[in-house]
VODORO-695675 format. One record per residue (C-alpha): residue in three letters; x, y, z. Coordinates in pm, whole numbers. Each point is the difference from the previous one (the first is absolute). Example, Ala and Ser with C-alpha at 12.3 -4.5 7.8 and 13.67 -1.06 7.14 Angstrom:
2
<r residuo="ALA" px="1230" py="-450" pz="780"/>
<r residuo="SER" px="137" py="344" pz="-66"/>
***
This chain:
79
<r residuo="UNK" px="-4976" py="112" pz="2724"/>
<r residuo="UNK" px="301" py="232" pz="-27"/>
<r residuo="UNK" px="25" py="350" pz="137"/>
<r residuo="UNK" px="78" py="297" pz="-222"/>
<r residuo="UNK" px="309" py="186" pz="119"/>
<r residuo="UNK" px="-24" py="376" pz="49"/>
<r residuo="UNK" px="260" py="260" pz="94"/>
<r residuo="UNK" px="-225" py="167" pz="260"/>
<r residuo="UNK" px="-212" py="-130" pz="286"/>
<r residuo="UNK" px="-278" py="134" pz="218"/>
<r residuo="UNK" px="125" py="277" pz="229"/>
<r residuo="UNK" px="294" py="108" pz="-219"/>
<r residuo="UNK" px="54" py="368" pz="-81"/>
<r residuo="UNK" px="5" py="53" pz="-377"/>
<r residuo="UNK" px="35" py="285" pz="-249"/>
<r residuo="UNK" px="-194" py="24" pz="-326"/>
<r residuo="UNK" px="261" py="29" pz="-277"/>
<r residuo="UNK" px="-226" py="33" pz="-304"/>
<r residuo="UNK" px="-359" py="79" pz="-82"/>
<r residuo="UNK" px="-232" py="298" pz="-16"/>
<r residuo="UNK" px="143" py="337" pz="104"/>
<r residuo="UNK" px="-227" py="4" pz="308"/>
<r residuo="UNK" px="142" py="-323" pz="145"/>
<r residuo="UNK" px="357" py="-9" pz="-133"/>
<r residuo="UNK" px="252" py="63" pz="280"/>
<r residuo="UNK" px="-244" py="-63" pz="287"/>
<r residuo="UNK" px="96" py="-227" pz="288"/>
<r residuo="UNK" px="-217" py="-221" pz="216"/>
<r residuo="UNK" px="-40" py="-329" pz="182"/>
<r residuo="UNK" px="-115" py="-318" pz="-175"/>
<r residuo="UNK" px="-343" py="-102" pz="130"/>
<r residuo="UNK" px="-64" py="-304" pz="-222"/>
<r residuo="UNK" px="158" py="-200" pz="-281"/>
<r residuo="UNK" px="-167" py="-204" pz="-274"/>
<r residuo="UNK" px="290" py="-198" pz="-148"/>
<r residuo="UNK" px="-212" py="-180" pz="-261"/>
<r residuo="UNK" px="-123" py="329" pz="-148"/>
<r residuo="UNK" px="333" py="173" pz="69"/>
<r residuo="UNK" px="-150" py="290" pz="194"/>
<r residuo="UNK" px="59" py="171" pz="334"/>
<r residuo="UNK" px="-210" py="239" pz="204"/>
<r residuo="UNK" px="208" py="283" pz="147"/>
<r residuo="UNK" px="-153" py="226" pz="266"/>
<r residuo="UNK" px="-71" py="353" pz="-113"/>
<r residuo="UNK" px="150" py="-33" pz="-348"/>
<r residuo="UNK" px="-292" py="-71" pz="-234"/>
<r residuo="UNK" px="-327" py="99" pz="164"/>
<r residuo="UNK" px="-323" py="-43" pz="-194"/>
<r residuo="UNK" px="-358" py="88" pz="89"/>
<r residuo="UNK" px="-233" py="-298" pz="27"/>
<r residuo="UNK" px="-379" py="24" pz="9"/>
<r residuo="UNK" px="-152" py="-213" pz="276"/>
<r residuo="UNK" px="-352" py="-97" pz="94"/>
<r residuo="UNK" px="-147" py="54" pz="344"/>
<r residuo="UNK" px="93" py="-275" pz="246"/>
<r residuo="UNK" px="31" py="-63" pz="372"/>
<r residuo="UNK" px="369" py="100" pz="-4"/>
<r residuo="UNK" px="-71" py="311" pz="-211"/>
<r residuo="UNK" px="-360" py="115" pz="59"/>
<r residuo="UNK" px="36" py="307" pz="-221"/>
<r residuo="UNK" px="151" py="-172" pz="-305"/>
<r residuo="UNK" px="141" py="235" pz="-262"/>
<r residuo="UNK" px="351" py="59" pz="-131"/>
<r residuo="UNK" px="292" py="-137" pz="202"/>
<r residuo="UNK" px="376" py="32" pz="-69"/>
<r residuo="UNK" px="178" py="-333" pz="-46"/>
<r residuo="UNK" px="359" py="-105" pz="-83"/>
<r residuo="UNK" px="29" py="-160" pz="-344"/>
<r residuo="UNK" px="263" py="-247" pz="-126"/>
<r residuo="UNK" px="299" py="84" pz="-220"/>
<r residuo="UNK" px="225" py="-237" pz="-191"/>
<r residuo="UNK" px="281" py="-154" pz="204"/>
<r residuo="UNK" px="262" py="97" pz="-258"/>
<r residuo="UNK" px="-77" py="368" pz="61"/>
<r residuo="UNK" px="120" py="-4" pz="362"/>
<r residuo="UNK" px="349" py="-6" pz="149"/>
<r residuo="UNK" px="74" py="-127" pz="351"/>
<r residuo="UNK" px="167" py="254" pz="228"/>
<r residuo="UNK" px="254" py="-97" pz="262"/>
***
């Protein structure tokens, strides 16, 4: 089983170089990488609202903000 090589790793600071006008130019830290899908999750860059059921961790349920993935080719490593 071979690993897929990526230009960023978890913990790197990256800048979004292309995409929607709301996320283009934003900077953040890489939280997770999915090399097979070619996506990264960058903190605070692409936040979506996710509906959740009531649970022990979240007794109220409702709408919660969550970071969503963006394609790895849309980010540039800083530094």
